[in-house]
PDB file of N, H, CA, C and O in Angstrom:
ATOM      1  N   MET A   1    -140.768 189.351  78.751  1.00  0.00           N
ATOM      2  CA  MET A   1    -140.937 190.996  77.857  1.00  0.00           C
ATOM      3  C   MET A   1    -139.389 191.794  78.132  1.00  0.00           C
ATOM      4  O   MET A   1    -138.979 192.508  77.217  1.00  0.00           O
ATOM      5  N   LYS A   2    -138.625 191.674  79.278  1.00  0.00           N
ATOM      6  H   LYS A   2    -138.958 191.094  80.022  1.00  0.00           H
ATOM      7  CA  LYS A   2    -137.781 192.045  79.322  1.00  0.00           C
ATOM      8  C   LYS A   2    -136.469 191.777  78.461  1.00  0.00           C
ATOM      9  O   LYS A   2    -135.664 192.574  77.980  1.00  0.00           O
ATOM     10  N   LYS A   3    -136.523 190.441  78.430  1.00  0.00           N
ATOM     11  H   LYS A   3    -137.177 189.793  78.821  1.00  0.00           H
ATOM     12  CA  LYS A   3    -135.466 189.958  77.563  1.00  0.00           C
ATOM     13  C   LYS A   3    -135.564 190.465  76.543  1.00  0.00           C
ATOM     14  O   LYS A   3    -134.586 191.058  76.087  1.00  0.00           O
ATOM     15  N   ILE A   4    -136.835 190.408  75.795  1.00  0.00           N
ATOM     16  H   ILE A   4    -137.629 189.927  76.165  1.00  0.00           H
ATOM     17  CA  ILE A   4    -137.352 190.478  74.776  1.00  0.00           C
ATOM     18  C   ILE A   4    -136.924 192.459  73.895  1.00  0.00           C
ATOM     19  O   ILE A   4    -136.539 193.036  72.878  1.00  0.00           O
ATOM     20  N   LEU A   5    -137.333 192.616  75.119  1.00  0.00           N
ATOM     21  H   LEU A   5    -137.646 192.148  75.946  1.00  0.00           H
ATOM     22  CA  LEU A   5    -136.403 194.285  75.222  1.00  0.00           C
ATOM     23  C   LEU A   5    -135.005 194.431  75.353  1.00  0.00           C
ATOM     24  O   LEU A   5    -134.739 195.499  74.801  1.00  0.00           O
ATOM     25  N   VAL A   6    -134.166 194.016  75.710  1.00  0.00           N
ATOM     26  H   VAL A   6    -134.382 193.149  76.158  1.00  0.00           H
ATOM     27  CA  VAL A   6    -132.749 193.577  75.916  1.00  0.00           C
ATOM     28  C   VAL A   6    -132.234 193.280  74.716  1.00  0.00           C
ATOM     29  O   VAL A   6    -131.185 193.781  74.310  1.00  0.00           O
ATOM     30  N   PHE A   7    -132.944 192.427  74.048  1.00  0.00           N
ATOM     31  H   PHE A   7    -133.796 192.020  74.377  1.00  0.00           H
ATOM     32  CA  PHE A   7    -132.415 191.523  72.616  1.00  0.00           C
ATOM     33  C   PHE A   7    -132.342 192.530  71.954  1.00  0.00           C
ATOM     34  O   PHE A   7    -131.259 192.923  71.520  1.00  0.00           O
ATOM     35  N   VAL A   8    -134.015 193.461  71.632  1.00  0.00           N
ATOM     36  H   VAL A   8    -134.895 193.142  71.984  1.00  0.00           H
ATOM     37  CA  VAL A   8    -134.166 194.326  70.670  1.00  0.00           C
ATOM     38  C   VAL A   8    -133.019 195.089  70.724  1.00  0.00           C
ATOM     39  O   VAL A   8    -132.300 195.144  69.726  1.00  0.00           O
ATOM     40  N   VAL A   9    -132.633 195.898  72.088  1.00  0.00           N
ATOM     41  H   VAL A   9    -133.217 195.853  72.899  1.00  0.00           H
ATOM     42  CA  VAL A   9    -131.928 196.906  71.919  1.00  0.00           C
ATOM     43  C   VAL A   9    -130.609 196.982  71.682  1.00  0.00           C
ATOM     44  O   VAL A   9    -130.000 198.012  71.396  1.00  0.00           O
ATOM     45  N   VAL A  10    -129.849 195.157  71.879  1.00  0.00           N
ATOM     46  H   VAL A  10    -130.344 194.319  72.111  1.00  0.00           H
ATOM     47  CA  VAL A  10    -128.834 194.757  71.429  1.00  0.00           C
ATOM     48  C   VAL A  10    -128.333 194.769  70.276  1.00  0.00           C
ATOM     49  O   VAL A  10    -127.244 195.093  69.800  1.00  0.00           O
ATOM     50  N   PHE A  11    -129.737 194.181  69.714  1.00  0.00           N
ATOM     51  H   PHE A  11    -130.621 193.918  70.101  1.00  0.00           H
ATOM     52  CA  PHE A  11    -129.912 193.894  67.942  1.00  0.00           C
ATOM     53  C   PHE A  11    -129.525 194.992  67.247  1.00  0.00           C
ATOM     54  O   PHE A  11    -128.824 195.063  66.237  1.00  0.00           O
ATOM     55  N   LEU A  12    -130.320 196.279  68.215  1.00  0.00           N
ATOM     56  H   LEU A  12    -130.889 196.222  69.036  1.00  0.00           H
ATOM     57  CA  LEU A  12    -130.280 197.803  66.654  1.00  0.00           C
ATOM     58  C   LEU A  12    -128.726 198.712  67.493  1.00  0.00           C
ATOM     59  O   LEU A  12    -128.445 199.825  67.048  1.00  0.00           O
ATOM     60  N   LEU A  13    -128.010 198.223  68.451  1.00  0.00           N
ATOM     61  H   LEU A  13    -128.238 197.319  68.812  1.00  0.00           H
ATOM     62  CA  LEU A  13    -127.233 198.938  68.692  1.00  0.00           C
ATOM     63  C   LEU A  13    -125.674 197.976  67.885  1.00  0.00           C
ATOM     64  O   LEU A  13    -124.534 198.438  67.854  1.00  0.00           O
ATOM     65  N   GLY A  14    -126.089 196.654  67.341  1.00  0.00           N
ATOM     66  H   GLY A  14    -127.015 196.279  67.366  1.00  0.00           H
ATOM     67  CA  GLY A  14    -125.421 196.108  66.837  1.00  0.00           C
ATOM     68  C   GLY A  14    -125.477 196.125  65.162  1.00  0.00           C
ATOM     69  O   GLY A  14    -124.668 195.764  64.307  1.00  0.00           O
ATOM     70  N   PHE A  15    -126.341 196.507  65.122  1.00  0.00           N
ATOM     71  H   PHE A  15    -126.998 196.801  65.816  1.00  0.00           H
ATOM     72  CA  PHE A  15    -126.969 197.203  63.847  1.00  0.00           C
ATOM     73  C   PHE A  15    -126.053 198.256  63.680  1.00  0.00           C
ATOM     74  O   PHE A  15    -124.848 198.058  63.522  1.00  0.00           O
ATOM     75  N   ILE A  16    -126.566 199.351  63.709  1.00  0.00           N
ATOM     76  H   ILE A  16    -127.545 199.513  63.838  1.00  0.00           H
ATOM     77  CA  ILE A  16    -126.237 200.622  63.600  1.00  0.00           C
ATOM     78  C   ILE A  16    -124.509 200.266  63.896  1.00  0.00           C
ATOM     79  O   ILE A  16    -123.857 200.446  62.868  1.00  0.00           O
ATOM     80  N   SER A  17    -123.694 199.820  65.050  1.00  0.00           N
ATOM     81  H   SER A  17    -124.224 199.674  65.885  1.00  0.00           H
ATOM     82  CA  SER A  17    -122.422 199.939  65.083  1.00  0.00           C
ATOM     83  C   SER A  17    -121.898 199.737  63.655  1.00  0.00           C
ATOM     84  O   SER A  17    -121.179 200.466  62.973  1.00  0.00           O
ATOM     85  N   GLY A  18    -122.534 198.377  63.353  1.00  0.00           N
ATOM     86  H   GLY A  18    -123.119 197.784  63.908  1.00  0.00           H
ATOM     87  CA  GLY A  18    -122.325 197.370  61.997  1.00  0.00           C
ATOM     88  C   GLY A  18    -122.369 198.597  60.284  1.00  0.00           C
ATOM     89  O   GLY A  18    -121.830 198.743  59.188  1.00  0.00           O
ATOM     90  N   VAL A  19    -123.049 198.965  60.861  1.00  0.00           N
ATOM     91  H   VAL A  19    -123.487 198.845  61.752  1.00  0.00           H
ATOM     92  CA  VAL A  19    -123.575 200.090  59.788  1.00  0.00           C
ATOM     93  C   VAL A  19    -122.441 201.104  59.615  1.00  0.00           C
ATOM     94  O   VAL A  19    -121.653 201.179  58.673  1.00  0.00           O
ATOM     95  N   LEU A  20    -122.520 201.922  60.787  1.00  0.00           N
ATOM     96  H   LEU A  20    -123.160 201.861  61.552  1.00  0.00           H
ATOM     97  CA  LEU A  20    -121.531 203.008  60.385  1.00  0.00           C
ATOM     98  C   LEU A  20    -119.907 202.305  60.611  1.00  0.00           C
ATOM     99  O   LEU A  20    -118.878 202.953  60.420  1.00  0.00           O
ATOM    100  N   PHE A  21    -119.934 201.031  60.998  1.00  0.00           N
ATOM    101  H   PHE A  21    -120.769 200.504  61.152  1.00  0.00           H
ATOM    102  CA  PHE A  21    -118.613 200.200  60.620  1.00  0.00           C
ATOM    103  C   PHE A  21    -118.109 200.672  59.157  1.00  0.00           C
ATOM    104  O   PHE A  21    -117.295 201.451  58.660  1.00  0.00           O
ATOM    105  N   HIS A  22    -119.163 199.653  58.738  1.00  0.00           N
ATOM    106  H   HIS A  22    -119.824 199.020  59.142  1.00  0.00           H
ATOM    107  CA  HIS A  22    -119.389 199.638  56.751  1.00  0.00           C
ATOM    108  C   HIS A  22    -118.955 200.754  56.373  1.00  0.00           C
ATOM    109  O   HIS A  22    -117.870 200.806  55.794  1.00  0.00           O
ATOM    110  N   HIS A  23    -119.758 201.981  56.632  1.00  0.00           N
ATOM    111  H   HIS A  23    -120.639 201.939  57.102  1.00  0.00           H
ATOM    112  CA  HIS A  23    -119.491 203.467  56.414  1.00  0.00           C
ATOM    113  C   HIS A  23    -118.339 204.025  56.275  1.00  0.00           C
ATOM    114  O   HIS A  23    -118.127 204.771  55.318  1.00  0.00           O
ATOM    115  N   TRP A  24    -117.479 203.781  57.128  1.00  0.00           N
ATOM    116  H   TRP A  24    -117.651 203.175  57.905  1.00  0.00           H
ATOM    117  CA  TRP A  24    -116.286 204.390  57.345  1.00  0.00           C
ATOM    118  C   TRP A  24    -115.114 203.368  57.150  1.00  0.00           C
ATOM    119  O   TRP A  24    -114.025 203.646  57.652  1.00  0.00           O
ATOM    120  N   THR A  25    -115.241 202.428  56.587  1.00  0.00           N
ATOM    121  H   THR A  25    -116.126 202.202  56.179  1.00  0.00           H
ATOM    122  CA  THR A  25    -114.373 201.312  56.465  1.00  0.00           C
ATOM    123  C   THR A  25    -114.490 201.060  55.020  1.00  0.00           C
ATOM    124  O   THR A  25    -113.541 201.451  54.342  1.00  0.00           O
ATOM    125  N   GLY A  26    -115.585 200.414  54.345  1.00  0.00           N
ATOM    126  H   GLY A  26    -116.357 200.096  54.896  1.00  0.00           H
ATOM    127  CA  GLY A  26    -116.202 200.153  52.986  1.00  0.00           C
ATOM    128  C   GLY A  26    -116.329 200.806  52.266  1.00  0.00           C
ATOM    129  O   GLY A  26    -116.711 200.301  51.211  1.00  0.00           O
ATOM    130  N   GLY A  27    -116.142 202.207  52.261  1.00  0.00           N
ATOM    131  H   GLY A  27    -115.831 202.618  53.118  1.00  0.00           H
ATOM    132  CA  GLY A  27    -117.245 203.619  51.627  1.00  0.00           C
ATOM    133  C   GLY A  27    -115.406 203.796  50.741  1.00  0.00           C
ATOM    134  O   GLY A  27    -115.353 203.441  49.564  1.00  0.00           O
ATOM    135  N   ALA A  28    -114.714 204.077  51.095  1.00  0.00           N
ATOM    136  H   ALA A  28    -114.758 204.366  52.052  1.00  0.00           H
ATOM    137  CA  ALA A  28    -113.684 204.530  51.059  1.00  0.00           C
ATOM    138  C   ALA A  28    -112.405 203.594  50.137  1.00  0.00           C
ATOM    139  O   ALA A  28    -111.653 203.907  49.214  1.00  0.00           O
ATOM    140  N   THR A  29    -112.666 202.070  51.080  1.00  0.00           N
ATOM    141  H   THR A  29    -113.278 201.816  51.829  1.00  0.00           H
ATOM    142  CA  THR A  29    -112.219 201.653  49.354  1.00  0.00           C
ATOM    143  C   THR A  29    -113.134 201.128  48.544  1.00  0.00           C
ATOM    144  O   THR A  29    -112.473 200.346  47.861  1.00  0.00           O
ATOM    145  N   ASP A  30    -114.100 201.075  48.234  1.00  0.00           N
ATOM    146  H   ASP A  30    -114.637 201.711  48.788  1.00  0.00           H
ATOM    147  CA  ASP A  30    -115.425 201.124  46.849  1.00  0.00           C
ATOM    148  C   ASP A  30    -114.984 202.234  46.331  1.00  0.00           C
ATOM    149  O   ASP A  30    -115.012 202.393  45.110  1.00  0.00           O
ATOM    150  N   ARG A  31    -114.381 203.428  47.391  1.00  0.00           N
ATOM    151  H   ARG A  31    -114.359 203.299  48.382  1.00  0.00           H
ATOM    152  CA  ARG A  31    -114.093 204.895  45.705  1.00  0.00           C
ATOM    153  C   ARG A  31    -112.724 204.658  45.524  1.00  0.00           C
ATOM    154  O   ARG A  31    -112.181 205.221  44.574  1.00  0.00           O
ATOM    155  N   ALA A  32    -112.279 204.168  46.018  1.00  0.00           N
ATOM    156  H   ALA A  32    -112.720 203.711  46.790  1.00  0.00           H
ATOM    157  CA  ALA A  32    -110.673 203.835  45.380  1.00  0.00           C
ATOM    158  C   ALA A  32    -110.590 203.133  44.734  1.00  0.00           C
ATOM    159  O   ALA A  32    -109.734 203.275  43.860  1.00  0.00           O
ATOM    160  N   ARG A  33    -111.257 202.167  44.744  1.00  0.00           N
ATOM    161  H   ARG A  33    -111.952 202.052  45.454  1.00  0.00           H
ATOM    162  CA  ARG A  33    -111.341 200.809  43.723  1.00  0.00           C
ATOM    163  C   ARG A  33    -112.177 201.139  42.122  1.00  0.00           C
ATOM    164  O   ARG A  33    -111.956 200.700  40.993  1.00  0.00           O
ATOM    165  N   ILE A  34    -113.123 202.036  42.615  1.00  0.00           N
ATOM    166  H   ILE A  34    -113.302 202.392  43.532  1.00  0.00           H
ATOM    167  CA  ILE A  34    -113.859 202.423  41.363  1.00  0.00           C
ATOM    168  C   ILE A  34    -113.066 203.792  40.544  1.00  0.00           C
ATOM    169  O   ILE A  34    -113.168 203.972  39.330  1.00  0.00           O
ATOM    170  N   SER A  35    -112.504 204.429  41.204  1.00  0.00           N
ATOM    171  H   SER A  35    -112.422 204.282  42.190  1.00  0.00           H
ATOM    172  CA  SER A  35    -111.226 205.776  40.777  1.00  0.00           C
ATOM    173  C   SER A  35    -110.101 204.960  40.053  1.00  0.00           C
ATOM    174  O   SER A  35    -109.489 205.505  39.135  1.00  0.00           O
ATOM    175  N   ALA A  36    -109.751 203.451  40.493  1.00  0.00           N
ATOM    176  H   ALA A  36    -110.249 203.009  41.240  1.00  0.00           H
ATOM    177  CA  ALA A  36    -108.760 203.046  39.669  1.00  0.00           C
ATOM    178  C   ALA A  36    -109.268 202.039  38.092  1.00  0.00           C
ATOM    179  O   ALA A  36    -108.783 201.844  36.978  1.00  0.00           O
ATOM    180  N   LEU A  37    -110.335 201.674  38.747  1.00  0.00           N
ATOM    181  H   LEU A  37    -110.729 201.832  39.652  1.00  0.00           H
ATOM    182  CA  LEU A  37    -111.058 200.908  37.439  1.00  0.00           C
ATOM    183  C   LEU A  37    -111.170 202.345  36.148  1.00  0.00           C
ATOM    184  O   LEU A  37    -110.854 202.352  34.959  1.00  0.00           O
ATOM    185  N   GLU A  38    -111.683 203.306  36.925  1.00  0.00           N
ATOM    186  H   GLU A  38    -111.940 203.301  37.892  1.00  0.00           H
ATOM    187  CA  GLU A  38    -111.797 204.200  35.460  1.00  0.00           C
ATOM    188  C   GLU A  38    -110.873 204.601  35.274  1.00  0.00           C
ATOM    189  O   GLU A  38    -110.999 205.270  34.248  1.00  0.00           O
ATOM    190  N   THR A  39    -109.730 204.663  35.677  1.00  0.00           N
ATOM    191  H   THR A  39    -109.627 204.120  36.510  1.00  0.00           H
ATOM    192  CA  THR A  39    -108.444 205.032  35.214  1.00  0.00           C
ATOM    193  C   THR A  39    -108.073 203.876  34.298  1.00  0.00           C
ATOM    194  O   THR A  39    -107.272 204.089  33.388  1.00  0.00           O
ATOM    195  N   GLU A  40    -108.459 202.991  34.426  1.00  0.00           N
ATOM    196  H   GLU A  40    -109.110 202.818  35.166  1.00  0.00           H
ATOM    197  CA  GLU A  40    -108.113 201.934  33.563  1.00  0.00           C
ATOM    198  C   GLU A  40    -108.737 201.888  32.387  1.00  0.00           C
ATOM    199  O   GLU A  40    -108.150 201.941  31.307  1.00  0.00           O
ATOM    200  N   LEU A  41    -110.451 201.746  32.591  1.00  0.00           N
ATOM    201  H   LEU A  41    -110.928 201.702  33.469  1.00  0.00           H
ATOM    202  CA  LEU A  41    -110.734 201.993  31.281  1.00  0.00           C
ATOM    203  C   LEU A  41    -110.505 203.001  30.579  1.00  0.00           C
ATOM    204  O   LEU A  41    -110.599 202.644  29.405  1.00  0.00           O
ATOM    205  N   LYS A  42    -110.299 203.877  30.635  1.00  0.00           N
ATOM    206  H   LYS A  42    -110.223 204.167  31.589  1.00  0.00           H
ATOM    207  CA  LYS A  42    -109.588 205.234  29.937  1.00  0.00           C
ATOM    208  C   LYS A  42    -108.743 205.129  29.738  1.00  0.00           C
ATOM    209  O   LYS A  42    -108.324 206.091  29.094  1.00  0.00           O
ATOM    210  N   ALA A  43    -107.625 203.971  30.022  1.00  0.00           N
ATOM    211  H   ALA A  43    -107.965 203.190  30.546  1.00  0.00           H
ATOM    212  CA  ALA A  43    -106.471 203.917  28.871  1.00  0.00           C
ATOM    213  C   ALA A  43    -106.814 203.140  27.857  1.00  0.00           C
ATOM    214  O   ALA A  43    -106.449 203.382  26.707  1.00  0.00           O
ATOM    215  N   ARG A  44    -107.748 201.854  28.269  1.00  0.00           N
ATOM    216  H   ARG A  44    -108.045 201.657  29.204  1.00  0.00           H
ATOM    217  CA  ARG A  44    -108.252 201.420  27.458  1.00  0.00           C
ATOM    218  C   ARG A  44    -108.781 201.783  26.486  1.00  0.00           C
ATOM    219  O   ARG A  44    -108.123 201.505  25.484  1.00  0.00           O
ATOM    220  N   ASN A  45    -109.353 202.102  26.366  1.00  0.00           N
ATOM    221  H   ASN A  45    -109.887 202.328  27.180  1.00  0.00           H
ATOM    222  CA  ASN A  45    -110.552 203.391  25.747  1.00  0.00           C
ATOM    223  C   ASN A  45    -109.631 204.032  24.340  1.00  0.00           C
ATOM    224  O   ASN A  45    -109.604 203.549  23.209  1.00  0.00           O
ATOM    225  N   GLU A  46    -108.934 205.237  24.834  1.00  0.00           N
ATOM    226  H   GLU A  46    -108.956 205.629  25.754  1.00  0.00           H
ATOM    227  CA  GLU A  46    -107.876 205.212  24.368  1.00  0.00           C
ATOM    228  C   GLU A  46    -106.923 204.335  23.310  1.00  0.00           C
ATOM    229  O   GLU A  46    -106.926 204.459  22.085  1.00  0.00           O
ATOM    230  N   LYS A  47    -106.236 203.560  23.979  1.00  0.00           N
ATOM    231  H   LYS A  47    -106.234 203.460  24.974  1.00  0.00           H
ATOM    232  CA  LYS A  47    -105.456 202.111  22.987  1.00  0.00           C
ATOM    233  C   LYS A  47    -106.730 202.084  21.754  1.00  0.00           C
ATOM    234  O   LYS A  47    -106.580 202.433  20.583  1.00  0.00           O
ATOM    235  N   LEU A  48    -107.389 201.816  22.082  1.00  0.00           N
ATOM    236  H   LEU A  48    -107.511 201.532  23.033  1.00  0.00           H
ATOM    237  CA  LEU A  48    -108.756 201.142  21.671  1.00  0.00           C
ATOM    238  C   LEU A  48    -109.145 201.896  20.143  1.00  0.00           C
ATOM    239  O   LEU A  48    -109.212 201.503  18.978  1.00  0.00           O
ATOM    240  N   ASP A  49    -109.432 203.684  21.120  1.00  0.00           N
ATOM    241  H   ASP A  49    -109.377 204.003  22.066  1.00  0.00           H
ATOM    242  CA  ASP A  49    -109.552 204.463  19.707  1.00  0.00           C
ATOM    243  C   ASP A  49    -108.147 204.516  18.904  1.00  0.00           C
ATOM    244  O   ASP A  49    -108.213 204.467  17.676  1.00  0.00           O
ATOM    245  N   LYS A  50    -107.156 204.592  19.390  1.00  0.00           N
ATOM    246  H   LYS A  50    -107.102 204.632  20.388  1.00  0.00           H
ATOM    247  CA  LYS A  50    -105.547 204.843  18.216  1.00  0.00           C
ATOM    248  C   LYS A  50    -105.873 203.183  17.281  1.00  0.00           C
ATOM    249  O   LYS A  50    -106.043 203.064  16.067  1.00  0.00           O
ATOM    250  N   CYS A  51    -105.876 202.215  18.202  1.00  0.00           N
ATOM    251  H   CYS A  51    -105.738 202.312  19.188  1.00  0.00           H
ATOM    252  CA  CYS A  51    -105.992 200.889  17.432  1.00  0.00           C
ATOM    253  C   CYS A  51    -107.148 200.881  15.712  1.00  0.00           C
ATOM    254  O   CYS A  51    -106.930 200.480  14.569  1.00  0.00           O
ATOM    255  N   THR A  52    -108.414 201.587  16.434  1.00  0.00           N
ATOM    256  H   THR A  52    -108.591 201.912  17.363  1.00  0.00           H
ATOM    257  CA  THR A  52    -109.028 202.013  15.377  1.00  0.00           C
ATOM    258  C   THR A  52    -108.907 202.896  14.596  1.00  0.00           C
ATOM    259  O   THR A  52    -109.966 202.746  13.988  1.00  0.00           O
ATOM    260  N   ASP A  53    -108.415 203.744  14.114  1.00  0.00           N
ATOM    261  H   ASP A  53    -107.554 203.866  14.609  1.00  0.00           H
ATOM    262  CA  ASP A  53    -107.845 205.342  13.409  1.00  0.00           C
ATOM    263  C   ASP A  53    -107.160 203.924  12.747  1.00  0.00           C
ATOM    264  O   ASP A  53    -107.627 203.529  11.678  1.00  0.00           O
ATOM    265  N   ALA A  54    -105.975 203.111  13.432  1.00  0.00           N
ATOM    266  H   ALA A  54    -105.595 203.432  14.300  1.00  0.00           H
ATOM    267  CA  ALA A  54    -104.985 202.983  12.433  1.00  0.00           C
ATOM    268  C   ALA A  54    -105.681 201.892  11.578  1.00  0.00           C
ATOM    269  O   ALA A  54    -105.483 201.692  10.380  1.00  0.00           O
ATOM    270  N   LEU A  55    -106.443 201.290  12.311  1.00  0.00           N
ATOM    271  H   LEU A  55    -106.604 201.453  13.284  1.00  0.00           H
ATOM    272  CA  LEU A  55    -107.006 199.966  11.422  1.00  0.00           C
ATOM    273  C   LEU A  55    -107.844 200.809  10.498  1.00  0.00           C
ATOM    274  O   LEU A  55    -107.232 200.815   9.430  1.00  0.00           O
ATOM    275  N   ILE A  56    -109.348 201.786  10.337  1.00  0.00           N
ATOM    276  H   ILE A  56    -109.846 201.781  11.205  1.00  0.00           H
ATOM    277  CA  ILE A  56    -108.970 202.051   9.105  1.00  0.00           C
ATOM    278  C   ILE A  56    -108.484 202.631   8.287  1.00  0.00           C
ATOM    279  O   ILE A  56    -108.621 202.404   7.085  1.00  0.00           O
ATOM    280  N   GLN A  57    -107.584 203.802   8.961  1.00  0.00           N
ATOM    281  H   GLN A  57    -107.473 203.986   9.938  1.00  0.00           H
ATOM    282  CA  GLN A  57    -106.546 204.008   7.847  1.00  0.00           C
ATOM    283  C   GLN A  57    -105.539 202.948   6.664  1.00  0.00           C
ATOM    284  O   GLN A  57    -105.121 202.993   5.507  1.00  0.00           O
ATOM    285  N   GLY A  58    -105.521 202.102   7.781  1.00  0.00           N
ATOM    286  H   GLY A  58    -105.860 202.065   8.721  1.00  0.00           H
ATOM    287  CA  GLY A  58    -105.041 201.108   6.562  1.00  0.00           C
ATOM    288  C   GLY A  58    -105.299 200.541   5.429  1.00  0.00           C
ATOM    289  O   GLY A  58    -104.638 200.337   4.411  1.00  0.00           O
ATOM    290  N   LEU A  59    -106.937 200.191   5.933  1.00  0.00           N
ATOM    291  H   LEU A  59    -107.474 200.357   6.760  1.00  0.00           H
ATOM    292  CA  LEU A  59    -107.767 199.417   5.023  1.00  0.00           C
ATOM    293  C   LEU A  59    -108.125 200.208   3.889  1.00  0.00           C
ATOM    294  O   LEU A  59    -108.158 199.841   2.714  1.00  0.00           O
ATOM    295  N   HIS A  60    -108.526 201.909   4.607  1.00  0.00           N
ATOM    296  H   HIS A  60    -108.500 202.207   5.561  1.00  0.00           H
ATOM    297  CA  HIS A  60    -108.734 202.624   3.430  1.00  0.00           C
ATOM    298  C   HIS A  60    -108.100 203.712   3.222  1.00  0.00           C
ATOM    299  O   HIS A  60    -108.667 204.779   2.986  1.00  0.00           O
ATOM    300  N   ALA A  61    -107.100 203.588   3.273  1.00  0.00           N
ATOM    301  H   ALA A  61    -106.640 202.721   3.465  1.00  0.00           H
ATOM    302  CA  ALA A  61    -105.537 205.027   3.313  1.00  0.00           C
ATOM    303  C   ALA A  61    -106.217 206.015   1.965  1.00  0.00           C
ATOM    304  O   ALA A  61    -106.368 207.223   2.147  1.00  0.00           O
ATOM    305  N   ASN A  62    -106.545 205.455   0.805  1.00  0.00           N
ATOM    306  H   ASN A  62    -106.422 204.473   0.657  1.00  0.00           H
ATOM    307  CA  ASN A  62    -107.134 206.307   0.081  1.00  0.00           C
ATOM    308  C   ASN A  62    -108.582 207.006  -0.266  1.00  0.00           C
ATOM    309  O   ASN A  62    -108.913 207.609  -1.286  1.00  0.00           O
ATOM    310  N   THR A  63    -109.235 206.761   0.771  1.00  0.00           N
ATOM    311  H   THR A  63    -108.966 206.271   1.601  1.00  0.00           H
ATOM    312  CA  THR A  63    -110.357 207.260   0.457  1.00  0.00           C
ATOM    313  C   THR A  63    -110.259 209.146   1.434  1.00  0.00           C
ATOM    314  O   THR A  63    -109.353 209.698   2.057  1.00  0.00           O
ATOM    315  N   PRO A  64    -112.040 209.654   1.002  1.00  0.00           N
ATOM    316  CA  PRO A  64    -110.999 210.895   1.058  1.00  0.00           C
ATOM    317  C   PRO A  64    -111.559 211.292   2.707  1.00  0.00           C
ATOM    318  O   PRO A  64    -111.042 212.280   3.229  1.00  0.00           O
ATOM    319  N   TRP A  65    -112.484 210.603   3.397  1.00  0.00           N
ATOM    320  H   TRP A  65    -112.904 209.801   2.973  1.00  0.00           H
ATOM    321  CA  TRP A  65    -112.544 210.541   4.438  1.00  0.00           C
ATOM    322  C   TRP A  65    -111.443 210.094   5.501  1.00  0.00           C
ATOM    323  O   TRP A  65    -111.430 210.491   6.667  1.00  0.00           O
ATOM    324  N   ALA A  66    -110.549 209.240   4.955  1.00  0.00           N
ATOM    325  H   ALA A  66    -110.560 208.917   4.009  1.00  0.00           H
ATOM    326  CA  ALA A  66    -109.935 209.034   5.658  1.00  0.00           C
ATOM    327  C   ALA A  66    -108.290 209.592   5.760  1.00  0.00           C
ATOM    328  O   ALA A  66    -107.356 209.577   6.563  1.00  0.00           O
ATOM    329  N   LEU A  67    -108.608 210.080   4.398  1.00  0.00           N
ATOM    330  H   LEU A  67    -109.366 210.091   3.746  1.00  0.00           H
ATOM    331  CA  LEU A  67    -107.483 211.690   4.836  1.00  0.00           C
ATOM    332  C   LEU A  67    -107.842 212.356   5.512  1.00  0.00           C
ATOM    333  O   LEU A  67    -107.209 212.556   6.548  1.00  0.00           O
ATOM    334  N   ALA A  68    -108.918 212.955   5.275  1.00  0.00           N
ATOM    335  H   ALA A  68    -109.432 212.792   4.433  1.00  0.00           H
ATOM    336  CA  ALA A  68    -109.480 214.031   6.229  1.00  0.00           C
ATOM    337  C   ALA A  68    -109.173 213.893   7.911  1.00  0.00           C
ATOM    338  O   ALA A  68    -108.814 214.839   8.612  1.00  0.00           O
ATOM    339  N   ALA A  69    -109.418 212.364   8.437  1.00  0.00           N
ATOM    340  H   ALA A  69    -109.709 211.595   7.867  1.00  0.00           H
ATOM    341  CA  ALA A  69    -109.654 211.888   9.590  1.00  0.00           C
ATOM    342  C   ALA A  69    -108.232 211.931  10.015  1.00  0.00           C
ATOM    343  O   ALA A  69    -107.972 212.123  11.203  1.00  0.00           O
ATOM    344  N   SER A  70    -107.495 211.801   9.325  1.00  0.00           N
ATOM    345  H   SER A  70    -107.707 211.644   8.360  1.00  0.00           H
ATOM    346  CA  SER A  70    -105.433 211.176   9.557  1.00  0.00           C
ATOM    347  C   SER A  70    -104.907 212.847   9.932  1.00  0.00           C
ATOM    348  O   SER A  70    -105.026 213.958   9.417  1.00  0.00           O
ATOM    349  N   PRO A  71    -104.288 212.267  11.107  1.00  0.00           N
ATOM    350  CA  PRO A  71    -103.391 213.380  11.777  1.00  0.00           C
ATOM    351  C   PRO A  71    -102.329 214.197  10.564  1.00  0.00           C
ATOM    352  O   PRO A  71    -102.084 215.403  10.531  1.00  0.00           O
ATOM    353  N   GLU A  72    -101.874 213.258   9.732  1.00  0.00           N
ATOM    354  H   GLU A  72    -102.073 212.278   9.759  1.00  0.00           H
ATOM    355  CA  GLU A  72    -100.546 213.702   9.290  1.00  0.00           C
ATOM    356  C   GLU A  72    -101.474 215.074   7.780  1.00  0.00           C
ATOM    357  O   GLU A  72    -100.880 215.862   7.044  1.00  0.00           O
ATOM    358  N   SER A  73    -102.935 214.818   7.869  1.00  0.00           N
ATOM    359  H   SER A  73    -103.418 214.178   8.466  1.00  0.00           H
ATOM    360  CA  SER A  73    -103.762 215.882   6.948  1.00  0.00           C
ATOM    361  C   SER A  73    -103.464 217.035   7.971  1.00  0.00           C
ATOM    362  O   SER A  73    -103.288 218.141   7.460  1.00  0.00           O
ATOM    363  N   ALA A  74    -103.398 216.966   9.037  1.00  0.00           N
ATOM    364  H   ALA A  74    -103.541 216.068   9.453  1.00  0.00           H
ATOM    365  CA  ALA A  74    -103.419 218.306   9.678  1.00  0.00           C
ATOM    366  C   ALA A  74    -102.961 219.460   9.745  1.00  0.00           C
ATOM    367  O   ALA A  74    -103.410 220.256  10.570  1.00  0.00           O
TER     368      ALA A  74
END
């Protein structure tokens, strides 16, 4: 019975220390990676928007809605 109690206490201490270690080290790394990915995604979305607008204006240059959306008309 005493051996099982010692095993359970050691297991719980190891579990708690592992969770704390992961929280202190892994959390910051994950947040930094997520922030970097969000920045990259925003840049790609802006590039995609520019390319889409240019494609629409190139294909439908003489339509009224394309002329209204073009930056040159503003």
